[in-house]
N, C-alpha and C positions, 0 to 999 in steps of 0.2 A: 503494502498500499503507498502512495506516496504519501511525503509529509502534508503536502497542502490539501489533501483526502483527508489521511487522518487526523488532524488538525480541527476540519471542517467538522468532522462526524464527533469528534472529543468534546466540540464548543456546544450544537446542537445537542449532545445526549448531557451536557454538563448542563445547561439552559434548561431543558426541557425537565429536568430532572427537581431542578431549583424552584421554575414556574408553575409546573403541575403533579411534582413529588411532593415537597414541601410547600407548596400554595404560596410563596413566602412573593407576594408584592414589590415586596424592595429590590427583587433579583433585577427587575426591569431594568434598573440603571447598570446594573452592571454587564446586562447581554444584550441588551435591544439597543439599535442606533435610533438617531432622534429622527432619520428620516423612514424609520420603518414603513413598510408598505404591506398592506394587508390587504387579501384577495376572498377571504373566508367570506361566507354567508353570513357569520355568529358575531362579527368584531369590528368595529369602526376601524378607521386608518389610524397610524399611530398608535406609538410605545401607549399613554396616557389610555389609550381605548384597552391596553393589552394589560393594563395595571388593572383598570376597573373588571376586566373578564375575570381574571384572576382573584383580585378580592370577594368576588361574588360567588367564586365555587362553591359550592353546598358541602357541607359534610358528609364525610363517607365519600365523596368525590378521587377517583383513583385512576392512573393510565396502565394497560397492563398490555405494553411491549412485544412484540413478536417478531420483527427484524428492520436492520436499519443498513439502509445502500447510500452510500456517498460518492460522489460523482464531480470535481472540480470542486466547483464553491456550492453545491446543491446538497442538501441531504435528505435521502427522504425516510419516513419512519411511518411503520405498518405497524397497527394495533389496534386496544379497544378502550375506550371511555367507559366509565362506569359513572354514572351520578351525572351527567350532563342532562340528562331527560327520564323520564320514568323506565326507559330500557337501554340497556349498554348499547353501543353506537363502535362498529368498527368503522377502521378512519386510516386513510393516508393522510400524510402532513409533511408537505416537501418547504424546506426550509434555503434559503439561499443566505450565505456566510460575506460578509463584505471584506476588506482587505485588513480592517481592523478588528477581525474575529468577534464581529457584532452580526446578530440577527437581522438581517436589512429589510426580509420579504418573504412572504408566506403563504401558501396557496394547501386547498384541504377538500376534502368529501370524505362524509362521511353517510354510514347505512344502518338501518337496526340491525342487531346479531340477531339470527337465525339459529333457535335450537336443533331443528331439526330438517338436515339439507339432504339432497337428492344423492348425493355421492357417499354423507355419510364420514364427510371431512367436516372440520368448521372453516369459517372464513379466514382463520390466521395458523393453522397449525400448518405442519412439514416443515422443510428444510428452512435453514435460519442463516446459517454460517455461509459467509463467501469462502468455498474452498480453491476456486481457479480463477485467481485475477487477472491471469495472462489471456483469459478468455474472451475478456470485456470487450475489447475492439469488435472480435470480429462476433459475438454476440449482439451487440449494438448496433451491426449492420443486418445480420441476420434480422432482427425483429423490428427494426424501423421499413427493411423494404417487405416484411410481412402485413405492416400496417399500412402502408401504402396499395399494395397489390389485393390484400382481402378484406381488410377491416375499412379502407377508404373505398379503395375501388373495386368493392365487391364482387371480387372472381373467385369463388369456392372451387373453382376449378384445379387450382394449384394450394389447397389446403396442407395439402401433404407433405408437400415442397419444404412448409417449414412446421408442420406439426406432428409429430412422431404417431405412427399407424398402430404403435405396442406398448405407447406407456402417454395418456394423458391424464393426470390427476387433477379433478375440477374441485373447486373450492366457492366456486359461483353457488348459493344455497341450492336454485333453481337445477342445475344441471349434476349430471350424473358424471361419472370419468367417460374417458375415451371420446373420438370423435363421432361414438354415435349418441352418447351422452347428451354433446354437445347439439350436434342435428335435433335431436327430440326436443332438447329445450327450445330452441331457437324457431324448431316450428310450432311449439306451443305458443311463444310470445306470439309470432305474427298471426294466429290465429286470435288474440287479444288484442290485435291494434299496433303490437308492440316491434318493429323489426328494428333492428340493430343498424343503425344507419351513422357511421361516422364520417364527419365532414372536417374534421383539421385534428391535427396530430400537434399538439402546442411543446411539448417537450418528450423527448428521450432520455431517460437517466439509468445508467449503466453501472455495474460492480461488480465483475466476476460471471459468473452464471445466471443474475439477476438482471430483470431489463424491464424498466416501469414506463408505461405510455400514458401521458395526460391527452386526453383525446377531448374535443366540442361535438356534441352530435346530436340525434333524436332517441329516443326510446321510448315512444309514444308520444312524449313532449322532450322539450329542450333539455339534456343532459351532460354535465359531465362524467365524463368515463378514465377512472384509474386500471387501469390491467396490468398485472405484475406478470412477468411469465420467466420461470425458469428452463433454463436451455443444458441440454448434456448431449455431448457427440453432435454438436449442429442442428439439433430438433428442440422444438419447443415441449417439455413434457410436464410442466405445472405450470396450471393457473389462478391466478387468487384477482379479484376485480371489488370495485366499488364503485355502481350507477347512481349517481345523485343528480335530482329536479335541479334542475336553473333557475332560481326564484326571479321573480318580475323584480323585484326591487334589492338592492344591495346597501348595506350601511355606510357604504364609501363608493367613488365615482371608478375604482382602479378596475372594474371587471372582476371574473371568476378567477381568466387565463393571465 
């Protein structure tokens, strides 16, 4: 792991631990840039809004981390928030760390935790450690090409060029394992008027075997798609995601992306 990547990752983990673990609003001064730019639907722009959010966290609030991916100045967290609302929320958070080692920008997407899933896997379980850092750029290229051809281009005839036909572990709660499981889920969604429509891939964040796509599209309504893929031997073998509706109004003018 490069020093910059290691530093960004340790910065985000330390900051998140103090802000959301210890729930200490005073740590905003230490970890958050003065021009902190917020894209979340849950908070207004700037460090003071983050301070208010942390100050208002309810008793019993906790964050359960599952995995962390660092890519240059971007760090993505995948985990579950308990206590934000009446039910746990599975989330992807992406932070940009500036040259001063401060949190400078934040994006996220959250979805309710589902107890019983089609695959029997949870929305966050499975491998978490980066074990093949040397594969980062090859895996980034593979998933980026998959995103453009299959997700945006909707050319499903080339699906098996990118996704393994032998192993495809699925963590979307409504899809079973394997390409057949995905196909059945997609057909079911289409029957509900929810076609998977990807318009724009905004970010590709990669470290080792993990590649996270942040995309914009429609799923019956306008949505943010966060898709995390694990790649092994040149094929996608595992998938986690959050599909979050885009609200009509945000508490800031920065957009969700």
